[in-house]
Backbone bond lengths (Angstrom), bond angles and torsions (degrees), N, CA, C in turn:
res aa  C-N    CA-C-N  psi(-1)  N-CA   C-N-CA  omega(-1)  CA-C   N-CA-C  phi
1 M - - - 1.509 - - 1.530 108.93 -
2 I 1.340 116.98 -44.17 1.470 119.22 179.29 1.497 112.09 -66.81
3 D 1.366 111.53 -40.12 1.444 114.14 177.59 1.548 111.57 -62.98
4 A 1.298 118.72 -32.92 1.472 120.33 -178.40 1.580 106.30 -73.23
5 F 1.231 116.79 -40.82 1.509 123.72 177.52 1.597 108.07 -57.38
6 V 1.284 117.93 -54.66 1.469 123.49 -176.49 1.632 104.99 -60.44
7 K 1.309 120.72 -37.95 1.392 121.10 -174.93 1.483 107.70 -72.80
8 G 1.256 122.52 -38.98 1.497 128.73 171.61 1.547 111.35 -56.82
9 L 1.312 116.18 -44.04 1.458 123.87 -178.63 1.596 109.33 -65.72
10 A 1.304 112.17 -43.54 1.500 118.58 178.56 1.593 109.48 -60.59
11 I 1.314 113.86 -49.54 1.555 116.33 178.30 1.472 111.25 -59.12
12 S 1.348 117.86 -37.87 1.481 118.82 -173.98 1.521 108.80 -69.82
13 L 1.329 120.89 -28.39 1.368 124.71 179.37 1.566 113.21 -70.03
14 L 1.382 111.07 -32.80 1.496 116.86 168.30 1.446 113.96 -57.56
15 L 1.381 118.28 -45.05 1.411 122.24 177.74 1.481 114.63 -69.75
16 I 1.347 120.08 -40.54 1.351 122.42 -177.05 1.620 110.66 -62.29
17 F 1.283 116.50 -42.42 1.483 119.09 -172.66 1.550 111.12 -98.22
18 S 1.304 115.78 7.35 1.555 121.36 173.05 1.501 108.06 -71.56
19 V 1.327 115.14 142.21 1.450 120.38 175.27 1.492 111.62 -106.61
20 G 1.311 114.89 127.36 1.497 117.59 -172.11 1.554 105.99 -163.43
21 P 1.287 117.58 177.79 1.441 120.25 179.93 1.497 115.72 -65.28
22 V 1.274 118.05 -27.09 1.527 123.69 -176.87 1.513 106.91 -62.52
23 I 1.343 122.09 -49.71 1.412 123.47 -168.48 1.594 109.45 -65.65
24 F 1.399 116.72 -36.60 1.422 120.75 173.85 1.513 114.09 -65.12
25 T 1.354 114.80 -38.47 1.414 118.08 -176.21 1.550 109.21 -71.97
26 I 1.309 118.71 -32.57 1.421 119.91 176.69 1.464 109.26 -60.05
27 I 1.327 118.08 -44.71 1.510 123.78 -179.11 1.496 107.84 -64.13
28 K 1.385 118.97 -45.28 1.447 123.48 -177.41 1.489 109.91 -60.36
29 Q 1.429 114.49 -56.34 1.487 117.59 -176.20 1.548 110.63 -56.53
30 S 1.349 112.48 -37.57 1.532 112.71 -174.08 1.525 109.87 -72.09
31 V 1.348 113.86 -36.11 1.507 118.00 178.93 1.593 111.98 -67.31
32 N 1.413 112.89 -40.63 1.420 118.00 -175.51 1.551 112.43 -75.00
33 H 1.369 114.78 -43.99 1.483 121.87 -171.28 1.452 112.69 -115.89
34 G 1.251 124.23 11.05 1.460 124.08 178.21 1.556 108.56 76.52
35 R 1.356 111.45 -168.93 1.563 122.74 -177.71 1.484 110.36 -60.36
36 R 1.323 117.79 -40.90 1.420 122.33 -175.31 1.557 111.06 -64.68
37 G 1.359 115.38 -36.16 1.411 120.30 -179.78 1.455 107.92 -72.47
38 G 1.360 120.76 -43.74 1.410 123.33 -175.91 1.550 108.62 -70.12
39 F 1.273 121.56 -35.68 1.477 122.47 179.95 1.601 109.56 -74.12
40 S 1.389 114.08 -29.98 1.432 112.99 176.13 1.510 112.29 -71.11
41 F 1.309 117.19 -33.26 1.432 119.62 176.33 1.532 118.93 -67.52
42 V 1.445 108.50 -42.39 1.468 114.67 179.87 1.596 109.70 -74.50
43 A 1.205 118.83 -25.83 1.436 123.21 175.97 1.546 107.88 -62.77
44 G 1.334 117.89 -38.22 1.519 120.93 -178.64 1.613 106.48 -72.18
45 V 1.262 115.20 -35.16 1.491 120.91 176.15 1.492 111.43 -66.77
46 W 1.325 115.01 -45.06 1.584 123.10 177.08 1.576 108.42 -53.94
47 L 1.362 115.23 -54.73 1.402 118.88 -177.22 1.493 113.35 -63.88
48 S 1.359 123.52 -31.04 1.301 127.88 170.24 1.554 112.92 -59.32
49 D 1.310 112.07 -53.21 1.463 120.55 179.53 1.565 113.33 -57.63
50 I 1.286 112.19 -42.57 1.418 119.93 -177.03 1.627 111.80 -63.84
51 I 1.373 108.27 -44.42 1.530 117.34 175.68 1.540 107.08 -56.60
52 W 1.236 116.19 -55.48 1.553 119.78 -176.58 1.528 112.67 -59.19
53 V 1.294 116.13 -39.53 1.444 118.95 -180.00 1.534 111.97 -66.97
54 V 1.324 110.89 -42.37 1.591 114.37 -178.80 1.493 108.26 -69.72
55 L 1.396 122.48 -42.19 1.350 122.95 177.93 1.508 114.43 -66.99
56 S 1.225 118.52 -38.79 1.509 126.21 178.49 1.582 109.84 -61.73
57 N 1.282 117.41 -38.56 1.469 120.48 -177.42 1.511 111.20 -91.87
58 S 1.309 117.91 -25.02 1.597 116.73 -179.13 1.408 111.79 -95.51
59 F 1.382 117.73 -32.89 1.399 121.45 179.79 1.527 115.33 -129.43
60 S 1.331 112.31 57.33 1.422 119.56 -169.17 1.467 116.30 -57.45
61 E 1.374 114.14 -40.37 1.463 120.17 -177.64 1.534 106.54 -71.11
62 A 1.318 121.36 -40.60 1.371 121.99 -177.47 1.493 114.44 -64.66
63 V 1.390 109.66 -40.53 1.463 119.77 177.49 1.523 114.49 -66.35
64 K 1.367 113.04 -39.60 1.503 119.23 -176.65 1.563 106.50 -64.26
65 S 1.406 117.52 -28.92 1.419 121.46 177.83 1.557 110.09 -60.06
66 L 1.301 121.02 -30.07 1.434 125.48 178.56 1.479 110.08 -60.59
67 L 1.394 118.27 -21.71 1.431 117.16 -176.46 1.551 105.57 -73.13
68 N 1.346 119.22 -23.05 1.469 118.78 179.04 1.531 112.30 -66.88
69 F 1.396 110.64 -17.85 1.545 113.25 173.72 1.491 114.17 -113.51
70 K 1.377 108.55 34.77 1.491 114.52 178.87 1.578 115.94 -65.23
71 V 1.405 113.27 -27.64 1.511 116.41 173.36 1.464 114.00 -64.65
72 P 1.396 121.67 -54.30 1.489 118.13 178.66 1.529 109.02 -62.83
73 I 1.392 121.18 -39.75 1.406 120.11 -176.40 1.467 106.48 -62.98
74 G 1.352 120.28 -45.16 1.466 121.91 -177.19 1.542 112.22 -66.47
75 I 1.302 117.51 -33.43 1.468 118.82 174.70 1.557 110.11 -65.88
76 A 1.360 114.05 -45.44 1.499 112.75 -179.67 1.493 109.68 -65.72
77 G 1.231 121.12 -45.22 1.510 124.00 179.14 1.574 109.39 -57.11
78 S 1.266 118.24 -46.43 1.542 120.93 -174.11 1.516 106.54 -69.41
79 L 1.344 119.67 -37.34 1.454 121.25 -177.81 1.516 110.71 -68.52
80 F 1.338 110.89 -35.31 1.535 120.28 175.31 1.491 114.33 -56.69
81 L 1.369 106.56 -52.72 1.510 115.06 178.45 1.497 112.48 -67.83
82 I 1.287 123.10 -34.28 1.487 125.81 175.85 1.564 107.23 -67.32
83 G 1.310 119.32 -40.83 1.436 121.98 173.67 1.457 115.05 -59.09
84 M 1.259 116.78 -47.97 1.535 124.68 175.67 1.554 107.36 -57.78
85 G 1.386 113.20 -47.62 1.481 114.93 -177.32 1.544 111.17 -59.93
86 I 1.225 115.99 -48.34 1.472 119.32 177.53 1.554 109.79 -53.64
87 Y 1.225 115.12 -44.23 1.530 120.81 -175.59 1.450 112.20 -62.75
88 F 1.412 117.95 -50.13 1.415 124.84 -174.46 1.546 112.73 -78.81
89 A 1.376 114.88 -26.57 1.491 119.15 -173.96 1.597 106.41 -87.19
90 F 1.316 117.13 -33.98 1.547 114.96 -172.00 1.505 113.18 -125.68
91 I 1.265 122.01 -19.44 1.474 122.09 -172.23 1.512 113.65 -109.18
92 K 1.396 118.75 -49.33 1.398 118.25 -173.37 1.560 114.42 -60.58
93 K 1.325 115.97 134.30 1.516 120.47 176.02 1.457 109.69 -104.47
94 I 1.293 118.59 157.34 1.532 123.32 176.29 1.517 107.01 -102.56
95 Q 1.263 116.17 121.77 1.570 116.05 173.35 1.473 105.62 -84.72
96 P 1.356 109.36 141.66 1.420 119.73 179.21 1.615 112.81 -55.45
97 K 1.313 114.59 145.73 1.437 115.19 -176.66 1.545 111.22 -66.12
98 E 1.354 113.55 130.16 1.434 118.39 -178.49 1.512 111.59 -131.76
99 V 1.254 117.23 159.98 1.517 124.31 -179.63 1.488 107.52 -89.19
100 P 1.318 120.76 114.34 1.509 121.51 -177.61 1.508 110.32 -75.86
101 V 1.283 116.50 155.25 1.468 130.04 179.14 1.503 108.55 -129.08
102 V 1.373 114.65 155.15 1.402 121.32 -179.32 1.568 109.13 -102.75
103 I 1.371 121.77 121.64 1.351 121.90 -177.84 1.644 106.48 -131.19
104 A 1.316 119.43 118.62 1.384 123.55 -173.39 1.481 115.20 50.26
105 G 1.291 117.99 37.51 1.527 119.70 178.04 1.398 114.07 89.77
106 D 1.425 121.26 -14.66 1.471 124.72 179.29 1.534 110.44 -95.43
107 V 1.294 113.67 143.92 1.533 120.56 178.92 1.514 103.87 -86.54
108 I 1.318 122.64 108.93 1.446 124.66 -177.87 1.578 109.33 -118.06
109 T 1.283 115.73 138.92 1.462 116.36 168.53 1.582 113.97 -81.40
110 P 1.255 116.95 165.16 1.536 115.05 -177.83 1.461 114.93 -61.48
111 T 1.365 118.85 -18.44 1.488 120.79 177.12 1.565 109.61 -85.92
112 G 1.278 116.68 -6.09 1.457 118.23 177.11 1.575 112.97 97.78
113 K 1.230 111.96 -0.12 1.478 120.35 179.00 1.566 114.20 -79.50
114 K 1.353 118.59 128.42 1.416 118.61 -174.10 1.549 110.74 -78.84
115 K 1.181 117.25 146.84 1.500 126.32 -175.36 1.595 110.89 -52.57
116 T 1.241 115.10 163.32 1.503 124.52 -177.48 1.446 113.06 -48.41
117 N 1.375 119.28 132.14 1.522 128.08 174.21 1.451 106.00 -80.05
118 Y 1.379 120.54 96.61 1.477 119.34 179.68 1.402 112.38 -72.29
119 F 1.361 122.92 -27.42 1.384 125.44 178.00 1.515 110.82 -63.58
120 A 1.301 117.69 -41.77 1.515 122.05 173.29 1.506 111.22 -62.91
121 I 1.329 122.52 -38.77 1.498 117.47 173.57 1.514 111.09 -70.24
122 F 1.310 117.57 -38.53 1.560 120.33 173.24 1.580 108.35 -49.74
123 T 1.320 115.55 -51.94 1.455 124.46 -176.45 1.439 106.31 -60.35
124 S 1.283 123.75 -47.23 1.513 123.42 -174.20 1.442 111.97 -65.75
125 G 1.360 121.15 -32.30 1.323 125.61 174.11 1.608 113.49 -65.72
126 F 1.304 108.59 -44.45 1.549 117.39 175.57 1.513 108.63 -58.79
127 L 1.248 117.95 -47.19 1.487 120.46 -169.62 1.580 107.91 -71.90
128 I 1.374 116.62 -47.41 1.423 121.24 -175.48 1.558 109.18 -57.57
129 N 1.314 116.31 -37.11 1.472 118.95 -176.05 1.504 110.41 -81.79
130 T 1.354 115.80 -36.67 1.511 123.13 -177.47 1.498 110.75 -67.01
131 L 1.353 118.97 -44.24 1.460 126.01 -173.85 1.548 111.62 -86.23
132 N 1.330 113.61 5.58 1.525 114.89 178.64 1.482 104.14 -88.62
133 P 1.336 119.60 115.15 1.483 127.58 177.81 1.562 108.20 -59.41
134 A 1.355 119.34 -36.73 1.399 120.29 -177.29 1.674 110.30 -61.70
135 V 1.262 112.26 -37.11 1.540 119.41 178.20 1.420 110.97 -65.76
136 I 1.442 123.51 -45.17 1.386 122.55 176.75 1.559 108.57 -60.22
137 A 1.363 114.99 -51.04 1.465 113.54 -176.60 1.521 111.88 -59.66
138 F 1.218 117.44 -35.67 1.580 118.25 -178.04 1.447 109.27 -64.43
139 W 1.236 121.79 -55.14 1.504 124.27 -175.53 1.515 107.81 -61.14
140 V 1.339 119.32 -48.63 1.448 118.52 -178.34 1.587 111.90 -60.77
141 A 1.343 113.28 -42.86 1.473 118.41 -175.48 1.556 105.66 -67.01
142 M 1.341 121.34 -36.87 1.407 122.62 178.06 1.597 109.01 -66.34
143 A 1.206 119.28 -45.74 1.501 122.15 -179.14 1.420 109.32 -64.21
144 V 1.253 125.89 -48.88 1.429 130.06 -179.40 1.560 111.57 -62.21
145 S 1.288 117.47 -45.76 1.461 117.19 -180.00 1.448 112.59 -75.33
146 L 1.224 122.57 -34.22 1.458 120.19 176.42 1.556 118.84 -76.18
147 S 1.368 109.38 -21.21 1.542 111.89 175.56 1.513 112.35 -68.35
148 A 1.348 117.44 -17.85 1.478 117.73 -179.91 1.547 110.05 -80.92
149 E 1.332 119.77 -13.49 1.437 123.20 -174.60 1.537 113.97 -120.01
150 Y 1.352 115.37 -29.20 1.429 123.04 -177.55 1.435 118.70 -123.13
151 D 1.331 120.59 139.61 1.473 123.27 -176.47 1.484 108.89 -73.16
152 F 1.277 119.40 179.27 1.494 121.88 -176.64 1.570 111.74 -65.87
153 N 1.252 120.20 -41.43 1.504 126.01 178.36 1.525 108.19 -57.58
154 Q 1.308 115.38 -50.68 1.527 124.63 -177.13 1.515 107.99 -61.15
155 R 1.405 118.37 -41.33 1.418 119.74 178.38 1.549 114.04 -69.40
156 I 1.330 115.22 -31.31 1.473 119.19 169.49 1.476 112.31 -53.96
157 I 1.387 116.97 -49.46 1.508 121.13 -179.66 1.515 108.62 -63.11
158 I 1.319 120.08 -42.75 1.410 123.63 -179.90 1.507 113.34 -54.34
159 F 1.385 114.01 -54.23 1.443 123.38 -167.15 1.611 104.92 -76.51
160 V 1.310 119.41 -33.30 1.453 121.68 177.22 1.478 112.27 -66.40
161 T 1.321 111.54 -46.23 1.494 117.92 175.25 1.530 113.43 -55.25
162 C 1.396 111.68 -49.33 1.338 120.38 -179.39 1.499 112.93 -59.80
163 L 1.233 119.78 -50.35 1.562 123.89 179.79 1.483 109.95 -64.95
164 A 1.312 117.76 -40.18 1.488 122.67 -174.49 1.633 110.63 -63.01
165 V 1.431 107.19 -48.09 1.520 112.00 178.86 1.492 113.89 -69.03
166 N 1.344 116.27 -32.25 1.463 118.11 177.37 1.506 111.84 -70.64
167 M 1.295 118.07 -35.97 1.474 122.65 176.58 1.524 110.92 -64.10
168 L 1.331 118.10 -46.51 1.432 122.27 173.35 1.562 112.72 -57.49
169 A 1.330 117.21 -38.68 1.481 115.07 178.73 1.576 108.59 -71.08
170 D 1.297 116.47 -39.53 1.454 116.61 176.97 1.521 114.27 -62.83
171 M 1.253 116.34 -38.97 1.611 116.17 171.33 1.451 111.83 -63.76
172 G 1.287 117.81 -35.20 1.505 113.63 171.94 1.526 118.26 -61.31
173 K 1.479 111.10 -40.42 1.434 115.31 176.39 1.478 110.33 -63.83
174 V 1.343 120.91 -41.05 1.485 123.69 178.05 1.530 111.01 -58.35
175 L 1.245 114.95 -51.59 1.493 120.76 -174.89 1.568 106.30 -64.88
176 G 1.246 119.90 -44.57 1.601 117.61 178.70 1.571 109.35 -63.25
177 A 1.309 115.95 -48.53 1.446 119.35 -175.37 1.583 109.78 -64.39
178 G 1.303 114.80 -41.93 1.371 121.52 -176.18 1.645 109.01 -62.16
179 S 1.253 115.21 -47.36 1.400 115.31 175.99 1.549 117.60 -63.72
180 L 1.331 112.56 -36.31 1.479 116.89 171.14 1.524 115.35 -63.33
181 G 1.345 113.03 -39.87 1.537 117.17 176.97 1.544 112.05 -56.09
182 K 1.280 123.31 -32.59 1.444 124.81 -177.54 1.553 108.93 -68.76
183 K 1.270 115.98 -22.43 1.531 119.97 -177.63 1.511 113.16 -99.63
184 L 1.246 118.61 -9.28 1.469 120.07 -179.50 1.486 111.69 -87.65
185 S 1.413 115.49 149.77 1.497 123.14 178.69 1.514 108.48 -82.21
186 D 1.296 115.27 162.43 1.459 118.98 175.84 1.531 112.22 -51.83
187 K 1.316 117.52 -41.41 1.499 122.30 -176.70 1.581 108.08 -67.44
188 N 1.375 120.60 -36.02 1.408 118.81 176.15 1.482 112.15 -72.20
189 I 1.259 123.35 -30.30 1.471 125.50 178.35 1.440 107.26 -74.38
190 L 1.317 120.64 -34.99 1.619 118.82 176.35 1.506 109.25 -68.73
191 L 1.305 116.12 -33.43 1.488 117.76 175.44 1.462 113.36 -64.08
192 I 1.401 114.52 -42.28 1.411 118.09 177.86 1.541 114.89 -61.15
193 N 1.350 115.50 -35.57 1.432 122.87 176.43 1.507 111.79 -68.64
194 R 1.364 116.92 -37.13 1.431 119.74 -178.77 1.600 110.26 -68.64
195 I 1.291 113.11 -41.81 1.520 120.93 178.47 1.526 106.91 -64.69
196 S 1.300 118.70 -46.16 1.500 118.86 178.26 1.490 112.25 -63.16
197 G 1.335 119.58 -34.28 1.456 124.35 172.27 1.455 115.73 -59.33
198 F 1.374 116.73 -46.70 1.335 124.29 178.39 1.582 117.65 -66.46
199 L 1.347 108.99 -36.09 1.499 116.32 171.10 1.573 110.97 -66.86
200 Y 1.290 118.09 -36.62 1.475 118.91 176.98 1.567 104.98 -62.20
201 L 1.359 116.27 -47.65 1.420 118.17 -176.27 1.500 111.44 -58.12
202 A 1.284 114.76 -44.51 1.456 123.79 176.28 1.483 115.27 -54.45
203 F 1.353 114.91 -55.43 1.574 119.88 178.03 1.383 108.28 -62.24
204 G 1.310 121.12 -51.75 1.517 121.61 -177.77 1.569 110.11 -57.65
205 S 1.263 119.13 -44.15 1.400 121.54 -176.79 1.568 111.47 -66.43
206 V 1.384 116.77 -40.74 1.438 122.03 177.55 1.540 109.46 -59.22
207 I 1.274 115.79 -49.62 1.493 117.97 -179.88 1.494 112.62 -61.68
208 L 1.333 117.83 -42.75 1.489 122.31 -178.91 1.431 110.22 -68.23
209 S 1.359 122.82 -41.70 1.435 126.75 176.68 1.558 110.91 -60.32
210 G 1.361 112.40 -43.87 1.461 117.28 179.56 1.582 112.27 -61.41
211 I 1.258 112.41 -42.11 1.558 115.58 178.86 1.554 107.65 -64.71
212 V 1.278 118.92 -47.02 1.490 121.28 -172.68 1.544 106.55 -66.90
213 Y 1.361 118.22 -36.21 1.469 118.36 -178.13 1.592 105.64 -69.19
214 T 1.313 119.15 -37.59 1.471 123.18 -176.28 1.588 102.78 -66.39
215 L 1.258 120.94 -53.07 1.438 122.13 -178.26 1.552 111.78 -51.17
216 I 1.288 113.69 -49.57 1.460 123.00 -173.67 1.599 106.09 -63.37
217 K 1.276 116.38 -42.98 1.442 124.31 178.82 1.535 109.58 -56.99
218 H 1.313 113.77 -53.78 1.539 121.11 -177.75 1.539 110.63 -58.05
219 T 1.389 110.03 -39.88 1.540 117.58 -176.94 1.517 104.54 -62.78
220 L 1.353 119.22 -51.31 1.460 121.53 -172.30 1.553 108.86 -66.96
221 V 1.313 120.09 -35.64 1.453 122.08 178.20 1.546 107.43 -61.83
222 K 1.298 120.86 -47.13 1.456 123.76 179.95 1.480 111.71 -57.73
223 H 1.238 117.59 -35.92 1.495 118.79 -179.88 1.571 112.24 -92.81
């Protein structure tokens, strides 16, 4: 049991210190929409991780078959990231900070704009994580490799520990970024959105270029 716990802790550290689009979006959402926005986003990410962990351990053969479609999944994921990058880098505008008021039960800003759609933020977190081919490969690889050494109950301890520690780390990121967001000016928040957008573009472009390179390489080898 202790060995399984330590293994789960080690895997969680890989996730905590990994650099990807999710960590930057946690910061961006927390800065833009406060702690509720940040928690809404990470909740979507958590749900996605839980689903992949359950599927990888319960239906490993079926989930492994998804890797046969890693090219279309990778293309869809990279295009999704590129689209979000374009939006946040060049299109999205930052509304000046305003004090919201309640009118007929709805929270409205003085300009008439409704308050943040937290469900949309939750959905974006779920999609970003679910459409990331690296996430699928990671959980499937973990489930397959661990099944050779640990039984089902031990794997439950490993993955529960991993997810729990990762969730605590995400909560820390949200709390830290949310507190920072209250002190930032509109100009600084806009800059964070622009940087986040360009990072999305970079990650999406790297994934897409890697897929295109692999496809071209395989085509040349066949000929």
